[in-house]
N, C-alpha and C positions, 0 to 999 in steps of 0.2 A: 687721637680718637676722632673718628668720623663725626661730623657735626650732626648727623642723623642717628647716631648710635644711641641706644637707650641709656647707656652710662653717662652720656652728656647731660641728661636730666640731673644727675647727682652733682655734676660739675657746676651747673647753673644754680642749683639750689645752694650748694656750698658757697658760691660767690655771693649770692644774695644774703645768706646768713652771716657771712663775714662782714659785709658792708653794714648790716644792721647791728652787729656786735660792736662795730667801731662808732656807732651813733650816726652813721650816714644812712640816707634813704636807700633802700635796695631798689633794684631795677625790676619792676613788676613785669615788664615785657619779657625779661629772661625767664621768669616763672611761667609765663604764658607759653613760651617756647618749650620749656621743660615738660609741661603737662602732657602733651601727646607722646613725647618720647618716653615718659615714665610708664606708659602702658606696657612696655616691654620689660619692666622690672617687677620684682616681687611686690605684692599688694601693700606691705607695710612701708616699703620705700616710696612707692607711688603716693601713699598716704601722706608722707612728709611734704611732697610737692603740693598736694591738694590742700593740706592744712595751711601752709605758709602763703599760698596764693589766695586762699579763702580769707585769711586774716588781713591780707593786703587790700582786699576788695570790699565793697559794700553791697547790700541788697540781697536779693534772692539767690543769685549765683554764688555769692560768698557763703551763704548758709548751706547750699547744696554741696559745695566743695568740702567744707569742714565736716559735714555729715558723712560724706563719702570717705573722708580720711579716717573717721572712727571705724568704719567697716574694715578698711585696710589694716588698721592698727590691731584689730581683734585677731589677726592671723598669727601673732607672735607674742611671746612674753619677754622679749629683750628689754632690759631696763630703759635704754634710750627711747624706745618706742612707747613704753608705758608712760614715760614722762610726756611724750608728745600727745598720747591719748588723754592724759589729764588736762593738758593745755587745750586740746580740742573740746573736751567736755565743759571746761570752764568758759571757753569762748562761746559755746552754744548757750550755756546757761545765762551768760551776761547779755546775750543778744535775743533772749526769749525764744530760743529754738531748741532747747534740750529735749 
C-alpha cells in the first residue's frame, strides 16, 4: 500500500489500537499521520481515527476531533461503529463537552 493511500489510515489506526490493547502506549504521531489520509475514506471510518486521536490528546482540539467523530459515526448503523459512537459520547460527557 502506498504510504499516502487513504487505506493507510486504517493500517495506522489498527497498529495504534493493537498497541493500546497490549497495554502499551500508542504512537499518537501515527494517528496524526492517519488523520489527513482518512479524509479519503467513508465518514464512519474517518470518525474512528478522529475519535482515537481526540482521546489521545487534550484541550480544544481533542474535543473538536471527538465531536467530528460523532458526526461521522452517524452515517451508519454498523455495530462496531455504534460502540465507537457510545465511546465518543461518553468521552464528551466526561469532558463536559456533550
